[in-house]
C-alpha positions in Angstrom: 83.0 100.4 88.7 80.9 97.2 88.8 81.3 95.5 85.4 78.7 93.1 84.1 79.8 89.5 84.5 79.3 86.5 82.2 76.0 85.7 83.9 74.5 89.0 82.8 75.4 88.1 79.2 73.5 84.8 79.6 70.5 86.7 80.9 70.3 88.6 77.6 70.0 85.4 75.6 66.9 83.2 75.1 68.1 80.2 77.0 65.2 78.0 75.9 66.1 78.7 72.2 69.8 78.0 73.0 68.9 74.5 74.3 66.9 73.7 71.2 69.8 74.9 69.0 72.0 72.2 70.4 69.7 69.5 69.1 70.4 70.5 65.5 73.8 72.2 65.5 75.8 69.1 66.0 73.9 67.1 63.3 75.8 66.7 59.9 72.8 68.1 58.1 69.1 68.9 58.6 67.8 65.7 57.0 70.1 63.6 59.2 68.8 65.5 62.3 65.2 64.9 61.2 65.8 61.2 60.7 67.3 60.6 64.2 65.5 63.2 66.4 61.7 63.6 66.7 60.6 66.9 65.2 57.5 68.8 66.2 55.7 70.4 63.3 52.8 72.8 63.7 50.2 72.8 60.9 47.7 75.6 60.5 45.1 74.3 58.0 41.2 74.3 58.2 40.7 71.7 55.4 40.7 68.0 56.7 41.4 66.8 53.2 44.4 69.1 52.8 45.6 68.1 56.2 45.6 64.4 55.1 47.5 65.2 51.9 50.0 67.4 53.8 50.5 64.7 56.4 51.3 62.1 53.8 53.8 64.4 52.1 55.3 65.3 55.5 55.7 61.6 56.5 57.6 60.9 53.3 59.9 63.9 53.8 60.3 63.7 57.6 59.5 60.2 59.0 60.1 61.3 62.6 57.9 64.3 62.4 55.2 64.8 65.1 52.4 66.9 63.8 50.1 69.2 65.7 47.2 70.5 63.6 45.3 73.7 64.5 42.5 75.3 62.4 42.1 78.9 63.7 43.8 81.8 65.4 43.0 80.6 69.0 44.4 77.2 68.4 47.5 78.6 66.7 48.4 81.0 69.5 47.8 78.3 72.1 50.0 75.8 70.3 52.8 78.4 70.1 52.6 79.0 73.8 52.6 75.3 74.8 55.8 74.2 73.2 58.5 75.0 70.7 58.3 73.7 67.1 60.9 72.9 64.5 58.6 73.9 61.6 55.4 75.8 61.0 53.3 74.9 57.9 50.4 77.3 57.2 47.6 77.8 54.7 47.2 81.3 53.3 43.4 81.8 53.5 41.6 80.7 56.6 38.0 81.5 57.9 38.3 84.7 60.0 42.0 84.5 60.0 44.8 84.7 57.4 48.3 83.2 56.9 49.7 86.7 56.9 48.4 87.3 60.4 49.7 83.9 61.5 53.1 84.9 60.2 53.1 88.1 62.2 52.2 86.2 65.4 55.0 83.7 64.8 57.5 86.4 64.1 56.8 87.8 67.6 56.5 84.5 69.5 58.9 82.1 67.7 61.1 84.2 65.3 63.6 81.4 65.0 61.1 78.8 63.8 61.0 78.3 59.9 57.5 79.4 58.6 56.5 77.8 55.2 53.2 78.6 53.4 51.4 75.6 51.8 48.5 77.1 49.8 46.6 76.7 46.5 45.6 80.3 46.1 48.7 82.3 47.0 50.0 84.4 44.1 53.5 85.4 43.1 53.1 89.0 44.3 51.7 87.8 47.7 54.4 85.2 48.0 57.2 87.8 47.5 55.6 90.2 50.1 55.3 87.3 52.6 58.9 86.4 52.1 59.9 90.0 52.8 57.9 89.8 56.1 59.8 86.8 57.3 58.3 83.7 55.7 60.9 81.0 54.9 59.3 79.7 51.7 56.0 78.7 50.1 54.8 75.6 48.3 51.7 75.2 46.1 49.3 72.5 47.2 49.3 71.3 43.6 53.1 70.8 43.8 53.6 69.0 47.1 56.5 67.1 45.5 58.6 70.2 46.2 57.9 70.0 49.9 60.8 67.7 50.9 63.4 70.0 49.2 61.8 73.1 50.8 61.7 71.6 54.3 65.2 70.3 54.1 66.5 73.7 53.1 64.4 75.4 55.8 65.7 73.1 58.5 69.3 73.6 57.2 69.0 77.4 57.2 67.5 77.4 60.7 70.3 75.1 62.0 72.9 77.4 60.4 71.3 80.5 62.0 71.2 78.7 65.4 74.8 77.6 65.0 75.8 81.1 64.2 74.0 82.4 67.3 75.7 79.8 69.4 79.1 80.8 68.0 78.4 84.5 68.5 77.2 83.8 72.1 80.3 81.7 72.9 82.5 84.4 71.4 80.7 87.1 73.4 81.2 85.0 76.6 84.9 84.5 75.8 85.4 88.2 75.1 83.6 89.2 78.3 85.6 86.7 80.3 88.8 88.1 78.8 87.8 91.7 79.4 86.8 90.9 83.0 90.1 89.1 83.6 92.1 91.9 82.0 90.2 94.5 84.0 90.9 92.7 87.2 94.5 92.2 86.4 94.9 95.9 85.8 93.0 96.6 89.0 95.4 94.4 91.0 98.4 96.2 89.4 96.9 99.6 90.3 96.2 98.3 93.8 99.9 97.2 94.1 101.0 100.7 93.0 98.7 102.5 95.4 99.6 100.4 98.5 103.3 100.2 97.8 104.1 103.4 99.6 101.3 103.4 102.2 102.7 103.0 105.7 99.5 102.6 107.8 98.3 98.9 107.7 94.7 100.1 108.3 94.9 102.4 105.3 96.3 99.5 103.1 93.3 97.4 104.1 90.8 100.2 103.4 92.2 101.0 99.9 91.9 97.3 98.9 88.4 97.1 100.4 87.2 100.2 98.6 88.6 98.8 95.3 86.8 95.4 95.9 83.5 97.0 97.0 83.3 99.4 94.1 84.3 96.8 91.4 82.0 94.0 92.6 79.1 96.4 93.4 78.5 95.2 97.0 77.2 97.1 100.0 80.2 96.6 102.3 83.9 95.5 102.0 86.5 95.4 104.8 89.4 93.7 106.5 89.7 92.6 110.1 92.1 90.9 112.5 90.9 87.6 113.9 91.3 86.3 117.5 90.9 82.6 117.1 90.7 81.9 120.9 88.0 84.5 121.5 86.3 83.8 118.1 86.1 87.5 117.3 87.1 89.9 114.5 88.4 93.4 115.1 87.6 95.9 112.3 89.3 99.3 112.3 87.6 100.7 109.2 85.6 99.4 106.2 84.2 100.6 102.9 80.5 101.0 102.6 78.0 102.0 99.9 75.9 105.1 100.5 73.4 104.6 103.3 75.1 101.4 104.6 76.5 101.4 108.2 80.1 100.5 109.0 80.9 97.4 111.1 84.0 99.0 112.7 84.5 97.5 116.1 84.6 94.1 117.7 82.2 91.3 116.4 81.6 87.8 117.6 81.4 85.2 114.9 79.0 83.0 116.7 76.4 85.8 116.8 76.1 85.3 113.0 76.3 81.5 112.5 78.6 78.6 112.8 81.0 79.3 109.8 83.9 80.1 112.2 84.6 76.4 112.0 85.3 76.6 108.3 87.4 79.8 108.7 89.6 78.2 111.3 90.4 75.4 108.7 91.3 78.1 106.1 88.1 77.5 104.0 86.5 80.4 102.3 82.9 81.0 103.4 80.6 82.2 100.7 76.9 82.1 100.7 74.3 83.6 98.4 71.5 83.8 100.9 71.9 83.6 104.7 68.3 82.2 105.0 69.2 79.2 102.9 72.7 78.3 104.0 72.7 75.7 106.9 75.5 77.5 108.7 73.5 80.8 108.9 69.8 80.2 108.5 69.2 80.2 112.3 71.0 83.6 112.5 69.7 85.1 109.3 67.9 87.9 111.1 71.2 89.0 112.7 72.9 89.1 109.3 70.0 90.9 107.7 70.3 93.5 110.5 73.9 94.3 109.4 73.1 94.3 105.6 74.8 90.9 105.1 72.2 88.6 103.4 75.0 87.5 101.0 78.5 87.2 102.3 82.1 86.3 101.3 84.6 85.7 104.1 88.1 85.1 102.8 90.5 83.8 105.5 94.0 85.2 105.4 96.6 82.9 107.0 100.1 83.2 108.1 102.3 80.2 109.1 99.3 78.0 108.7 97.1 79.9 111.1 94.2 82.3 110.7 95.2 85.9 111.3 92.8 88.1 109.2 89.7 88.1 107.2 88.7 89.9 104.0 85.0 90.2 103.8 82.2 91.3 101.4 78.6 91.9 102.5 75.5 92.5 100.4 72.0 93.3 101.7 70.2 91.2 99.0 70.7 87.6 98.0 73.4 87.3 95.3 75.4 84.5 93.8 79.2 84.7 93.9 81.0 83.5 90.7 84.2 81.6 90.7 86.0 84.5 89.0 84.8 86.9 91.7 86.0 84.6 94.5 89.4 84.2 92.7 89.6 88.0 92.4 88.9 88.4 96.2 91.5 85.8 97.0 94.2 87.5 94.9 93.4 90.8 96.5 93.5 89.2 100.0 96.9 87.7 99.3 98.3 91.1 98.3 96.7 92.9 101.2 98.0 90.4 103.8 101.5 90.5 102.2 101.6 94.3 102.2 100.3 94.5 105.8 102.6 91.8 107.0 105.6 93.6 105.4 104.6 96.9 106.9 103.9 95.4 110.4 107.4 93.8 110.2 108.9 97.2 109.3 107.0 98.9 112.2 108.2 96.2 114.6 111.7 96.5 113.3 111.6 100.3 113.6 110.3 100.1 117.1 113.0 97.6 118.0 115.6 99.9 116.4 114.2 102.9 118.3 114.4 100.9 121.5 118.0 100.0 120.9 118.8 103.6 120.0 117.3 104.8 123.3 119.3 102.2 125.2 122.5 103.2 123.4 121.8 106.9 124.1 121.1 106.1 127.8 124.3 104.1 128.2 126.6 106.3 126.1 125.7 109.8 127.4 129.9 110.2 129.0 130.7 109.5 125.3 128.9 112.6 123.8 132.1 114.7 123.7 133.9 111.9 122.0 131.2 111.7 119.4 131.4 115.4 118.7 135.1 115.1 118.3 134.6 112.2 115.9 132.1 114.2 113.9 134.6 117.0 113.6 137.3 114.6 112.6 135.0 113.1 109.9 134.2 116.6 108.6 137.9 117.3 108.3 138.5 114.0 106.6 135.7 114.8 104.1 137.2 118.3 103.5 140.6 116.8 103.1 139.3 114.2 100.6 137.5 116.9 98.6 140.4 119.3 98.5 142.9 116.4 97.8 140.7 115.2 94.9 140.4 118.7 93.5 144.1 119.4 93.8 144.9 116.2 92.0 142.5 116.7 89.1 143.1 120.4 88.7 146.9 120.1 88.9 146.7 117.5 86.1 144.6 119.8 84.0 146.7 122.9 84.7 149.8 120.9 83.8 148.2 120.1 80.4 147.3 123.7 79.8 150.6 125.1 80.9 152.6 122.5 78.9 150.5 123.3 75.8 151.1 127.1 76.2 154.8 126.5 76.6 155.0 124.3 73.5 153.0 126.9 71.5 155.5 129.6 72.7 158.5 127.5 71.6 156.9 126.6 68.2 156.2 130.3 67.7 159.8 131.2 68.4 161.0 128.3 66.2 158.8 129.5 63.3 156.7 126.3 63.3 153.1 127.7 63.6 151.6 124.6 61.9 152.2 122.5 65.0 150.5 125.0 67.3 147.0 123.9 66.3 147.6 120.5 68.0 148.7 122.1 71.3 145.7 124.5 71.1 143.4 121.5 70.9 145.1 119.9 73.9 144.7 123.1 76.0 141.1 123.5 75.0 140.4 119.8 75.9 141.9 120.4 79.3 139.8 123.5 79.8 136.6 121.6 78.9 137.5 118.8 81.4 138.2 121.4 84.0 134.8 123.0 83.3 133.1 119.6 83.5 134.8 119.0 86.9 133.6 122.4 88.3 130.1 121.7 87.0 130.1 118.4 88.9 131.3 120.1 92.0 128.7 122.8 91.7 126.1 120.1 91.2 127.2 118.4 94.4 127.0 121.6 96.3 123.7 122.5 94.7 125.0 125.7 93.1 125.1 124.7 89.4 123.3 126.9 86.9 120.1 125.1 86.0 117.6 125.9 83.2 114.6 124.0 84.4 111.7 123.3 82.0 108.5 121.2 82.2 109.4 117.8 80.9 108.2 114.2 80.8 110.6 111.5 82.0 109.0 108.9 79.8 109.7 111.0 76.7 113.3 111.7 77.9 114.0 108.0 78.5 112.5 107.1 75.1 114.7 109.6 73.4 117.8 108.3 75.1 117.0 104.6 74.7 119.1 104.0 71.6 122.1 105.9 73.0 121.8 103.8 76.3 121.7 100.5 74.4 124.8 101.4 72.5 126.5 102.5 75.7 125.6 99.4 77.6 126.7 97.0 74.9 125.3 93.6 73.9 126.0 91.8 77.2 123.5 94.0 79.0 119.8 93.5 78.5 117.9 96.8 78.8 114.2 96.9 79.8 112.2 100.1 80.1 109.0 100.1 82.3 107.2 103.3 81.5 104.3 104.3 83.8 101.0 105.1 82.1 99.9 108.7 82.7 103.2 109.8 84.1 103.2 113.3 85.6 105.5 116.0 84.3 108.4 117.5 86.4 110.2 120.8 86.3 113.9 120.1 85.8 116.9 120.8 83.6 116.6 118.3 80.7 120.4 118.1 80.0 121.2 117.5 83.7 118.5 114.8 84.0 119.9 113.1 80.9 123.4 113.3 82.4 122.1 111.8 85.7 120.3 108.9 83.8 123.4 108.2 81.7 125.7 108.2 84.8 123.4 105.8 86.6 123.2 103.4 83.6 127.0 103.5 83.2 127.4 102.7 86.9 125.0 99.8 86.6 126.8 98.5 83.5 130.2 98.6 85.4 128.5 96.6 88.2 127.7 93.8 85.8 131.1 92.9 84.2 129.8 89.5 83.1 126.6 90.9 81.7 123.1 91.1 83.2 119.8 93.0 83.1 119.3 96.7 83.6 115.8 98.1 84.2 114.7 101.7 83.9 111.3 102.3 85.5 109.2 105.5 85.9 106.3 105.9 88.4 104.0 108.4 90.0 104.6 108.5 93.8 102.5 109.8 96.7 104.9 110.6 99.7 103.1 110.8 103.0 104.4 112.2 106.3 106.0 109.0 107.5 107.7 108.2 104.2 108.9 111.8 103.8 110.6 111.5 107.2 112.2 108.2 106.3 113.5 109.5 102.9 114.4 113.1 104.1 112.1 114.8 101.6 108.9 117.0 101.8 105.5 115.3 101.5 103.7 115.6 98.2 103.5 114.1 94.8 106.7 113.0 93.0 107.8 111.3 89.8 110.4 108.5 90.4 113.1 107.5 87.9 114.7 104.2 89.0 117.7 102.4 87.5 118.1 98.8 88.7 120.7 96.1 88.0 121.4 92.6 89.1 125.1 93.2 89.4 127.6 92.8 92.3 125.7 95.2 94.7 127.1 97.3 97.5 127.8 96.8 101.1 126.0 99.0 103.6 129.3 100.9 104.2 129.6 101.6 100.5 126.0 102.8 100.3 126.5 105.1 103.2 129.4 106.9 101.4 128.2 106.6 97.8 127.2 110.3 97.5 130.5 111.6 99.0 132.6 113.6 96.4 135.6 111.7 94.9 134.5 108.5 96.7 134.7 105.5 94.2 135.2 101.8 94.4 136.3 101.6 90.8 140.0 101.1 89.8 142.2 104.1 89.3 141.4 105.8 86.0 138.0 104.2 85.8 136.0 106.9 87.6 136.2 110.3 89.2 133.9 109.6 92.2 131.8 112.6 91.3 129.0 110.9 89.3 126.6 110.0 92.2 127.5 113.2 94.2 126.5 115.2 91.1 123.2 113.3 90.8 122.6 113.9 94.5 123.2 117.7 94.2 121.1 117.9 91.0 118.1 116.1 92.7 118.3 118.3 95.9 118.7 121.5 93.9 115.6 120.5 91.8 113.6 120.0 95.0 113.8 116.2 95.0 115.8 113.4 96.5 117.8 110.3 95.4 118.0 107.0 97.3 120.0 103.8 96.9 118.7 100.3 97.7 121.4 97.6 97.3 122.2 94.1 98.4 125.6 92.6 98.0 125.7 89.9 95.3 122.1 90.7 94.2 122.1 94.1 92.7 121.4 97.8 93.2 118.5 100.2 92.6 118.9 104.0 92.5 115.7 106.0 92.6 115.7 109.7 91.6 112.6 111.6 93.0 111.5 114.9 91.4 108.4 116.9 92.4 105.3 116.8 90.2 104.8 119.8 87.9 101.5 120.7 86.3 102.7 122.6 83.2 102.9 120.8 79.9 106.2 119.9 78.3 107.4 122.4 75.6 107.8 121.2 72.1 111.4 120.1 71.3 113.3 122.5 69.0 115.4 121.4 66.1 119.2 121.3 67.0 121.2 124.2 65.5 124.1 123.2 63.4 127.4 124.7 64.3 128.4 127.5 62.0 131.0 130.2 61.9 130.3 133.0 64.4 127.7 135.4 62.8 128.6 139.0 62.2 126.7 142.0 63.6 124.3 144.1 61.6 125.2 147.7 61.1 124.9 149.6 64.4 124.2 146.6 66.7 125.5 147.6 70.1 126.4 145.4 73.1 127.2 146.5 76.7 129.6 144.0 78.5 129.7 144.1 82.3 132.3 141.9 84.1 134.7 142.6 87.0 137.3 140.1 85.6 139.4 142.3 83.3 140.9 139.5 81.3 137.5 137.9 80.5 135.9 141.3 79.8 138.8 142.1 77.4 138.3 138.8 75.5 134.5 139.2 75.2 134.9 142.9 74.0 137.5 142.0 71.4 135.4 139.1 70.1 132.3 141.3 69.9 134.2 144.1 68.1 135.8 141.6 65.8 132.4 140.6 64.7 131.3 144.2 64.0 129.4 145.0 67.2 129.7 148.5 68.7 130.8 147.4 72.1 130.7 149.2 75.4 132.2 147.9 78.7 131.9 148.4 82.5 133.6 146.7 85.5 130.8 147.1 88.0 127.1 147.9 88.3 127.5 151.6 88.9 129.6 152.0 85.7 127.1 150.0 83.8 124.1 152.1 85.0 125.9 155.3 83.9 126.0 154.0 80.4 122.5 152.5 80.4 121.0 155.8 81.7 122.5 157.8 78.8 119.4 158.6 76.7 121.3 158.9 73.4 123.3 155.7 73.7 121.9 152.8 71.6 122.2 149.4 73.4 120.6 146.3 71.9 121.9 143.7 74.5 123.2 143.8 78.0 125.8 141.0 78.7 126.5 140.9 82.4 128.1 138.8 85.0 125.8 137.9 87.9 128.3 138.4 90.7 129.6 142.0 90.6 131.4 144.1 93.2 130.2 147.4 94.7 126.9 146.2 96.2 124.9 145.7 93.0 124.7 142.3 91.3 124.0 141.7 87.7 120.3 141.0 88.2 119.8 144.3 90.0 121.7 146.1 87.1 119.3 144.4 84.6 116.2 145.3 86.6 117.3 149.0 86.9 118.2 149.1 83.2 114.8 147.9 82.2 113.2 150.8 84.1 114.8 153.2 81.7 114.9 150.8 78.7 111.8 148.6 78.8 112.2 145.3 77.0 116.0 145.5 77.0 117.4 142.0 76.2 119.8 140.6 78.9 122.3 137.7 78.8 123.6 136.7 82.2 127.0 135.0 82.4 128.0 133.2 85.6 130.6 130.9 87.0 128.1 129.3 89.4 124.4 129.6 90.2 123.4 132.4 92.6 119.9 130.8 92.5 118.2 133.4 94.6 119.6 136.2 92.3 118.4 134.3 89.2 115.0 133.5 90.8 115.7 129.8 90.8 115.6 129.6 87.0 112.4 131.6 86.5 113.7 134.6 84.6 111.7 137.4 83.1 110.9 137.4 79.4 113.9 138.5 77.4 116.4 137.4 80.1 118.8 134.4 79.5 121.8 132.8 81.2 125.1 131.1 80.1 127.5 129.2 82.4 131.2 130.0 82.4 133.4 128.8 80.8 132.0 128.9 77.3 133.4 129.0 73.8 133.4 132.4 72.2 131.7 131.1 69.0 128.9 129.9 71.2 128.6 133.2 72.9 128.6 135.0 69.5 125.8 132.9 68.2 123.8 133.4 71.3 124.3 137.2 71.2 123.2 137.3 67.5 120.1 135.2 68.2 119.0 137.3 71.2 119.4 140.6 69.3 117.4 139.3 66.3 114.7 137.7 68.5 111.4 139.6 68.8 
């Protein structure tokens, strides 16, 4: 949008009046101003005798006053048109004309000028009415001794009004200048965000040109590459206003004037009218023909030489303000920097591709060896994975086995009081084992997710206090939240875990303290970027955690997502944190990327696809209570092919008062479900069942006979296709094994009671 500049504000003011204000504003008082500066006073009076009396009184009050006497309407109007006056003194009754009419004319022509009636016949009622209409004051001809006081007050009030207008004008100019500067700063920030992920240099230039053209309200804006030797500019694409032709192609500078000399020296060429500028007036017709009466040519240099040109064209004469030129220069600097960076990347990529071709051509006898190496690396990764699993699970199983053995001994010794401690140890080991399997499932993209629409800004804000406590006082945390951030569709708890893991890794990378930045942003991923980052094209939300810590070598970055790979000392990390984040991102349809430099720091960016649904309102956390008992007659059908787990669930349900039925497979479950007289309030079913029918198929078949039957799936890992990738039908829910029986009992109670 083209915003009005400071010049447009000035146009709205009466500049002639503003100049006159300055004569009085800086004086200490009105009398002082009158004594030092000649003052023009207009007198409307038809009586020569009264003019002489008024002149004498005026000379005594204002020695520097210059009087201009008129006697009728024509003279009064003419005098107002010839010059401005500091005061108007008027009689009330005049032949064929009245003071009231004179006041009305003065209010239209010179509203800032004090208007004082000096009359012998004006009455109190008339005087009050005239004051309401805009008269400054009135003096009786019989009491001219009051005139100095009245005039001094009138001049003082006029000066005060003018001073106020000057101050208001200056404030308006300052506010407009600030608003314009802030608007342009935000525009430059938005431009930086938009061109950051654009790969095509021509597209970068066009986006910047469009922004400039629209904001400054010109007819054309563009960017071109300059050939200094040929004195030409090559334009790939430019932005134009409706009805204005593009200049795309090759243009010769000399066809349009001699300003190429200035451009070669790095001087910005800006002229308001091609017909008046000495560099272009002989070529003004050529410039008019391309809608370029007014022009800004901003040279962009690299290593001291002219390489590009950012230009603005307008078909009508127009002045370019200093603020506008500064804005164009800042835009040009950003455009050239972005284009140079992208051109360097393209050259580097082309060089890398060339090297890769050469390597492939020279190392084609080596293909078999490469295949053998890949197989060896796969075996090494599998060995590392199984070795890490064996190590961790053996430790956990040892803790569980040892606890069970000690419980058996204490039971035989008649010391049941000590058993509670060993139960706690065993349960803790089980929880750690569950966490380990969840991380492995996350890495393999098979964990059970409960995705919901959520906003990453809100999630980061909710976690900020926890993160600050976790990072400690030596780490400075900064959150940069994007305005208007899109929503994503992801599991909130898994995203929280991912963010916490990244922040802990960043903290550990800054043992001496440092700065950690969490930043969110909206991202457009085009085809080229999608190929580079191994992700589909489209719109994404990025969540980036950056630190200024020790950084990583390229070799460490390449293996950072491998399971059980860690650079931390023994006992300080499992090596599953980043692999879990990687699996979570991929399972959620996104990607995660690491950017690191040894000794300077690391940035890890998590990309999740944009989601258009609104975030659900957060529910209040439920306090842990004792497992609730069933209502009379509540019936649960438990389906699981693992006898031990099925037995435990059935016993827990029956212990809480539920009428509990059980089946080991889908066929057995359907026989119960299809019994018309059997009451069933909730189906609790494993997802993976033997016999060719999985838990989802059992639930769908059951709902045919029992519409609206509530279902709770329990699963050890996510058969995502079976569970429709987290999009379950109404009344269907899921829990991940292992789980505490009290948690299961509360979930069962809540589902049965839900409507």
